[in-house]
N, C-alpha and C positions, 0 to 999 in steps of 0.2 A: 907497568906496561903489560905484565902478565894478566893482571886483573882486568884491564881494559880489553885485551884480546879474548879472554874467557867470556866476558859479558857479550862482546860482539859475536862470538861463535854461538852463544846461546840465543841471541836475537835472530841470527841468520838461520839457525836450525828450526826455530819456531816458525819463521816465515816460510822456510822450505816445506815443512810439514803442512802448513796451511795451503800453499800453492798446489802441492800434490793432491791434497784432499779435494780441492776445488775442481781439478781437472776431470773431464768426463770419462766415464769408464769405457774401455774398449769393447766390453761385452755388455751391451745395453739390454740383452735379453733376446728372445725370439722375435724376429721381424716378420715372419710369415713368408708368403710368396712374393711380396713386393717390397724388397728392402730399401728401394730408393724413394718410396713415398714418405715425405716428411722427414727424411734423413739426409744429411748433407755429408755423405761419406766420399763422394767423388771429388769434391773440392774442400780443402780444409777451411774451417772457419777462422776468421782473424783472431778471435778470442782464444781459440785452442792454440794457435801458433804463438800468440803472445805469452800464454801460460807456459808453453814448452820452452820458449826462450828465457823466461824468468827462472824456470827450474834449472836450466843449464847454467845460467850466471850465478845463481845462489849456490849451486853444487860446487862450482869451481872456486868461488870465494870461500866456501866452507873448507874445502880441501887445502887451499893455500894457507888460510889462517890457522888451520889445525897443524899443518907442518911447521909454520913459523913459530907457533906456541911450543911445539915439541922441541924445536931447535934451541930456543932461548931458555927453556926450562932446565 
């Protein structure tokens, strides 16, 4: 059981790193005088929202599985 949980935690951590790296940066650089041109900052993109939700779910799973592994070890 411990080996299965350790492998599952490893897979979740790799997925979590990948999802965080795919997310767009909050500081995309200098936008000049017209930050709204070509930039969708007033309404969140559906992809950004999906990546945010996946990050939250993976983080919670990581914490729960790590605590379970610590308790049964």
